[in-house]
Each structure stands twice: as structure tokens, then as C-alpha cells.
DRENLOZA-560670 format. One line per field, with one value per residue: residue in three letters; chain; residue number from 1; x, y, z of N, C-alpha, C, O, CB in turn. Coordinates in Angstrom, 3 decimals. Glycine has a CB too. Layout:
BEGIN
res Ala_...;
chain A_...;
n NUM_...;
n.X X_...;
n.Y Y_...;
n.Z Z_...;
ca.X X_...;
ca.Y Y_...;
ca.Z Z_...;
c.X X_...;
c.Y Y_...;
c.Z Z_...;
o.X X_...;
o.Y Y_...;
o.Z Z_...;
cb.X X_...;
cb.Y Y_...;
cb.Z Z_...;
***
This chain:
BEGIN
res Unk_Unk_Unk_Unk_Unk_Unk_Unk_Unk_Unk_Unk_Unk_Unk_Unk_Unk_Unk_Unk_Unk_Unk_Unk_Unk_Unk_Unk_Unk_Unk_Unk_Unk_Unk_Unk_Unk_Unk_Unk_Unk_Unk_Unk_Unk_Unk_Unk_Unk_Unk_Unk_Unk_Unk_Unk_Unk_Unk_Unk_Unk_Unk_Unk_Unk_Unk_Unk_Unk_Unk_Unk_Unk_Unk_Unk_Unk_Unk_Unk_Unk_Unk_Unk_Unk_Unk_Unk_Unk_Unk_Unk_Unk_Unk_Unk_Unk_Unk_Unk_Unk_Unk_Unk_Unk_Unk_Unk_Unk_Unk_Unk_Unk_Unk_Unk;
chain A_A_A_A_A_A_A_A_A_A_A_A_A_A_A_A_A_A_A_A_A_A_A_A_A_A_A_A_A_A_A_A_A_A_A_A_A_A_A_A_A_A_A_A_A_A_A_A_A_A_A_A_A_A_A_A_A_A_A_A_A_A_A_A_A_A_A_A_A_A_A_A_A_A_A_A_A_A_A_A_A_A_A_A_A_A_A_A;
n 1_2_3_4_5_6_7_8_9_10_11_12_13_14_15_16_17_18_19_20_21_22_23_24_25_26_27_28_29_30_31_32_33_34_35_36_37_38_39_40_41_42_43_44_45_46_47_48_49_50_51_52_53_54_55_56_57_58_59_60_61_62_63_64_65_66_67_68_69_70_71_72_73_74_75_76_77_78_79_80_81_82_83_84_85_86_87_88;
n.X 0.840_0.934_2.247_2.030_2.615_5.412_6.694_9.761_12.529_14.184_16.507_17.195_14.999_12.812_10.430_10.488_8.508_8.268_7.542_6.356_7.148_7.223_5.320_5.131_4.145_4.718_7.405_10.232_12.647_16.089_18.536_21.289_24.916_25.177_22.709_19.755_21.036_21.903_24.389_25.028_24.395_26.296_28.657_28.285_28.278_30.915_32.313_31.537_32.599_35.342_35.806_35.218_37.241_39.496_39.162_39.272_41.924_43.192_42.331_43.521_46.221_46.331_45.702_47.943_49.919_49.037_48.896_51.625_52.612_51.065_51.731_54.410_54.287_53.036_55.036_57.026_55.738_55.378_58.038_58.758_57.083_58.190_60.733_60.059_59.428_61.754_64.283_67.188;
n.Y -1.166_1.975_5.009_4.445_5.007_4.436_3.570_4.387_3.805_6.647_7.369_9.050_8.023_8.718_8.487_8.339_9.286_7.611_7.827_5.558_5.766_4.404_1.740_-1.629_-3.600_-3.086_-3.252_-4.383_-6.905_-6.131_-7.424_-9.215_-9.569_-12.184_-12.494_-12.486_-12.547_-13.465_-15.655_-14.708_-11.998_-11.223_-11.688_-9.816_-7.436_-7.457_-7.359_-4.833_-3.268_-3.783_-2.647_0.029_0.617_0.257_2.283_4.472_4.365_4.783_7.390_8.800_8.418_9.700_12.314_12.807_12.839_14.900_17.222_18.166_20.025_19.781_17.235_17.659_19.594_18.040_16.137_17.792_18.726_16.289_15.599_17.692_17.102_14.659_15.526_17.142_15.476_14.195_12.920_14.255;
n.Z 0.000_-1.129_0.217_2.877_6.305_8.369_11.538_12.789_14.875_16.163_17.556_20.403_22.337_20.688_18.005_14.484_11.761_8.763_5.404_3.066_-0.160_-2.593_-3.884_-2.715_-4.371_-7.053_-7.403_-9.043_-8.863_-9.108_-11.302_-9.994_-9.789_-10.792_-11.861_-13.858_-16.361_-19.557_-21.026_-23.590_-23.403_-21.543_-22.958_-25.047_-23.591_-22.552_-24.966_-25.970_-23.942_-24.190_-26.714_-26.118_-24.197_-25.766_-27.691_-25.981_-25.025_-27.444_-28.032_-25.939_-26.556_-29.036_-28.248_-26.689_-28.643_-30.353_-28.814_-27.718_-25.898_-23.631_-22.697_-22.233_-20.236_-18.284_-17.823_-16.730_-14.414_-13.079_-12.619_-10.900_-8.743_-7.953_-7.154_-5.027_-2.873_-2.321_-0.258_1.102;
ca.X 0.000_1.767_1.928_1.857_3.603_6.049_7.359_11.143_13.212_15.007_17.615_17.039_13.648_11.765_10.151_10.395_7.565_8.833_6.480_6.758_6.751_7.012_4.534_5.871_3.606_5.237_8.866_10.831_14.018_17.156_19.446_22.582_26.048_24.915_21.253_19.070_21.762_22.299_25.801_25.166_24.412_27.590_29.647_28.062_28.740_32.380_32.790_31.377_33.542_36.676_35.861_35.279_38.560_40.459_39.011_39.730_43.387_43.575_42.095_44.568_47.473_46.212_45.800_49.336_50.709_48.583_49.201_52.840_52.880_50.416_52.508_55.654_53.945_52.770_56.343_57.701_55.055_55.679_59.414_58.741_56.490_59.175_61.798_59.534_59.402_63.040_65.011_68.623;
ca.Y 0.000_3.159_6.100_3.988_5.559_3.436_4.156_3.935_4.424_7.746_7.775_9.262_7.819_9.268_7.715_9.181_8.747_7.484_7.531_4.668_6.447_3.422_0.578_-2.890_-4.512_-2.787_-3.282_-5.525_-7.092_-5.858_-8.572_-9.065_-9.910_-13.460_-12.482_-13.035_-12.145_-14.639_-15.625_-13.862_-10.611_-11.007_-11.572_-8.546_-6.378_-7.487_-6.921_-3.373_-2.673_-3.865_-1.640_1.337_0.814_0.384_3.629_5.420_4.362_5.403_8.825_9.342_8.424_10.755_13.602_12.980_13.191_16.138_18.365_17.821_20.947_19.246_16.117_18.230_20.198_16.943_15.564_18.749_18.700_15.013_15.686_18.575_16.357_13.672_16.253_17.727_14.496_13.520_13.153_14.402;
ca.Z 0.000_-1.217_1.104_4.250_7.233_9.224_12.690_12.842_16.013_15.681_18.398_21.837_22.811_19.833_16.799_13.299_10.789_7.427_4.449_1.992_-1.385_-3.648_-3.464_-2.769_-5.377_-8.385_-7.377_-9.730_-8.364_-10.061_-11.382_-9.344_-10.656_-11.463_-11.994_-15.024_-17.559_-20.330_-21.447_-24.782_-22.952_-20.894_-24.039_-25.737_-22.685_-22.526_-26.276_-26.030_-22.983_-24.792_-27.772_-25.469_-23.592_-26.863_-28.250_-24.976_-25.061_-28.706_-27.902_-25.057_-27.312_-30.037_-27.545_-26.272_-29.825_-30.971_-27.946_-26.983_-24.791_-22.436_-22.166_-21.710_-18.955_-17.347_-17.441_-15.850_-13.114_-12.429_-12.128_-9.735_-7.621_-7.474_-6.457_-3.787_-1.789_-2.236_0.988_0.819;
c.X 0.884_1.285_1.733_2.965_4.110_6.734_8.747_11.801_14.192_16.088_17.224_15.564_12.554_11.579_9.964_9.416_8.224_7.703_7.042_6.240_6.440_6.228_5.333_5.392_4.186_6.760_9.352_12.256_15.030_18.088_20.782_23.689_25.837_23.422_20.749_19.738_22.234_23.777_26.031_25.228_25.742_28.667_29.523_28.554_30.267_32.967_32.691_32.361_34.962_36.842_36.008_36.669_39.636_40.387_39.480_41.256_43.889_43.403_43.151_45.898_47.456_46.355_47.235_50.197_50.344_48.945_50.437_53.122_52.217_51.236_53.837_55.399_53.698_54.074_57.070_57.071_55.339_57.091_59.492_58.147_57.476_60.275_61.334_59.646_60.711_63.727_66.492_69.458;
c.Y 1.227_4.244_5.695_4.555_4.439_4.152_3.539_4.589_5.479_8.182_7.858_9.194_8.403_8.360_8.695_8.513_8.765_7.097_6.669_5.251_5.444_2.250_-0.695_-3.793_-4.281_-2.888_-4.558_-5.698_-6.833_-7.057_-8.265_-9.414_-11.218_-13.595_-13.105_-12.632_-13.396_-14.529_-14.757_-12.388_-10.271_-10.819_-10.244_-7.375_-6.316_-7.011_-5.399_-2.679_-2.676_-2.827_-0.249_1.602_0.982_1.788_4.698_5.513_5.038_6.921_9.468_9.437_9.537_12.128_13.866_13.403_14.554_17.345_18.061_18.772_20.455_18.117_16.616_18.844_19.122_16.300_16.481_18.730_17.405_15.026_16.578_17.866_15.340_14.363_16.786_16.762_13.731_13.896_13.203_13.573;
c.Z 0.000_-0.270_2.544_5.116_8.124_10.368_12.799_14.046_15.514_16.633_19.859_22.216_21.952_18.630_15.649_12.344_9.404_6.498_3.339_0.684_-2.488_-3.091_-3.611_-3.896_-6.766_-8.478_-8.049_-9.218_-9.468_-10.117_-10.732_-10.305_-11.421_-11.750_-13.271_-16.327_-18.281_-20.713_-22.687_-24.388_-22.283_-21.944_-24.764_-24.885_-22.670_-23.848_-26.395_-25.105_-23.550_-25.892_-27.170_-24.904_-24.655_-27.462_-27.272_-24.968_-26.340_-28.639_-27.011_-25.789_-28.354_-29.387_-27.125_-27.456_-30.379_-30.129_-27.115_-25.822_-23.508_-21.835_-21.603_-20.345_-17.899_-16.890_-16.466_-14.462_-12.365_-11.861_-10.894_-8.519_-7.063_-6.673_-5.116_-2.618_-1.646_-0.915_0.662_1.732;
o.X 1.529_0.093_1.312_4.126_3.336_7.296_8.890_11.660_14.939_16.560_16.949_14.939_11.438_12.457_9.356_9.484_8.678_6.977_8.068_5.035_5.482_6.451_6.132_6.138_4.155_7.333_8.950_13.002_14.852_18.397_21.335_23.451_26.270_22.923_21.258_19.044_22.877_24.343_27.088_26.005_26.254_29.491_30.531_29.170_30.844_33.997_33.626_32.898_35.695_37.893_36.811_37.223_40.578_41.418_40.028_41.815_44.880_44.251_43.623_46.618_48.453_47.046_47.706_51.100_51.218_49.270_50.322_53.792_52.740_51.416_54.340_56.177_54.105_54.219_57.661_57.777_55.522_57.326_60.209_58.645_57.588_60.704_62.120_59.927_60.772_63.738_67.011_70.684;
o.Y 1.516_4.381_6.513_4.582_3.597_5.231_2.320_5.796_5.243_9.313_6.835_10.238_8.575_7.570_9.752_7.302_9.809_6.140_6.994_5.238_5.629_1.822_-0.824_-4.665_-5.192_-2.630_-5.663_-4.722_-7.258_-7.646_-7.179_-9.545_-11.345_-14.714_-14.134_-12.397_-14.268_-13.436_-14.143_-11.619_-9.162_-9.911_-9.607_-6.440_-5.233_-6.338_-4.746_-1.623_-1.697_-2.195_0.557_2.684_1.754_2.414_5.719_6.608_5.769_7.658_10.567_10.427_10.236_13.001_15.002_14.226_15.297_18.398_17.732_18.389_20.681_18.045_16.074_18.653_19.277_15.952_16.015_18.719_17.420_14.530_16.262_18.011_15.177_13.855_16.875_17.178_12.731_15.063_12.295_13.582;
o.Z 1.008_0.004_3.362_4.706_8.579_10.180_12.890_14.240_14.564_16.516_20.486_22.400_22.442_18.284_15.817_12.138_8.938_6.770_2.741_0.434_-3.238_-1.959_-4.539_-4.342_-7.592_-9.537_-7.685_-9.148_-10.610_-9.081_-10.905_-11.506_-12.566_-11.871_-13.715_-17.316_-17.696_-20.720_-22.832_-24.954_-22.437_-21.845_-25.069_-25.397_-22.767_-23.863_-26.857_-25.441_-23.411_-25.997_-27.639_-25.103_-24.475_-27.713_-27.687_-24.911_-26.321_-29.141_-27.304_-25.654_-28.536_-29.913_-27.190_-27.306_-30.826_-30.677_-25.934_-24.863_-22.416_-20.619_-20.619_-19.410_-16.748_-15.718_-15.492_-13.454_-11.148_-10.759_-9.945_-7.403_-5.848_-5.637_-4.173_-1.494_-0.931_-0.522_0.013_1.626;
cb.X -0.955_1.792_0.727_1.844_2.999_7.063_6.536_11.909_13.950_14.158_18.152_17.643_13.532_12.109_8.888_11.803_6.229_9.997_5.862_6.222_7.846_8.355_3.245_5.751_2.113_4.804_9.402_10.810_14.205_17.932_19.660_22.670_27.313_25.412_20.756_17.630_22.962_21.414_26.288_23.992_23.250_27.945_29.488_26.570_28.200_32.879_31.983_29.942_33.504_36.927_34.604_34.231_38.910_40.191_37.555_39.214_43.929_42.745_40.695_44.724_47.707_44.866_44.874_49.883_50.529_47.088_47.999_54.018_52.383_49.005_52.752_56.231_52.710_51.854_57.222_57.641_53.543_55.514_60.345_57.945_55.197_59.794_62.302_58.079_58.278_63.936_64.704_69.045;
cb.Y -0.001_3.679_6.773_2.448_6.716_2.563_3.932_4.275_3.358_8.895_9.097_10.618_8.365_10.711_6.803_9.396_9.565_6.435_8.828_3.218_7.409_2.948_0.479_-3.620_-4.379_-1.408_-3.188_-5.332_-8.515_-4.573_-8.983_-9.935_-10.008_-14.652_-11.094_-12.591_-11.217_-14.787_-17.041_-14.103_-10.351_-12.185_-12.721_-8.371_-6.614_-8.900_-7.603_-2.972_-3.437_-5.268_-1.711_1.430_-0.362_-0.685_3.883_5.017_2.914_4.824_9.091_8.469_7.059_10.649_13.627_11.678_12.148_16.095_18.701_17.813_22.364_18.755_15.055_19.290_21.097_15.885_15.324_20.170_18.873_13.845_16.219_19.851_15.646_12.891_17.398_18.142_13.524_13.888_12.044_15.835;
cb.Z 1.201_-2.638_0.629_4.323_8.087_8.427_13.999_11.522_16.863_15.377_17.940_22.257_24.134_19.384_16.979_12.624_10.789_7.381_3.876_2.221_-1.840_-4.243_-4.271_-1.449_-5.434_-8.797_-5.921_-11.286_-7.801_-9.679_-12.836_-8.094_-9.831_-10.599_-11.910_-15.034_-17.209_-21.599_-21.725_-25.760_-21.984_-19.963_-25.036_-26.073_-21.253_-22.213_-27.404_-25.661_-21.638_-25.354_-28.657_-24.356_-22.679_-27.956_-28.634_-23.591_-24.967_-29.861_-27.339_-23.798_-27.991_-30.775_-26.310_-25.651_-30.900_-31.197_-27.026_-27.922_-25.134_-22.765_-23.262_-22.682_-19.101_-17.996_-18.692_-16.445_-13.300_-13.420_-13.228_-10.042_-8.066_-8.664_-7.314_-3.971_-2.010_-3.454_2.051_0.928;
***
């Protein structure tokens, strides 16, 4: 029954009224890691993920080649960070 109020203990001897906004009858369980996913869906997901990661690595490499001043600045900053924490 949607909109039902529930009494929940709220700490120091008081009760807090919590309103149930969603009805329990319409709630569909979400599939877990081993839920209702077929092996074909798993394979398709892994294939799409591999493509995405490959394109992401390619984009990073392209950005590194196209904007060398950024990579140079990143190298300089990394060297400064390494020098900052060096113990003499």
C-alpha cells in the first residue's frame, strides 16, 4: 500500500515517521552480478567494454601526440612532484 507511514526508532527515545513512497507490489528485483543475464548478454557487454577501452586508449594516445605541450607540462610537473618528496 503506497503512502503507508512506518514508525522507525530515531535515536534518543523518539520515533520518526517514514512515508513509503514506492509501493511494494510494483517493485521488480534488479538482477545481481549473477542475476538473469544470459551468457550472450555477458559476451556482448564485454565486447562493447573492450571496444570502449580500446578507443579510450587510442584517444589518449592521439591527444598525447597532438598536444605535446600538455605532455611536456605533465612531465615537468611530475618531475617537480618527485623532487619535492626527495630526501637528501
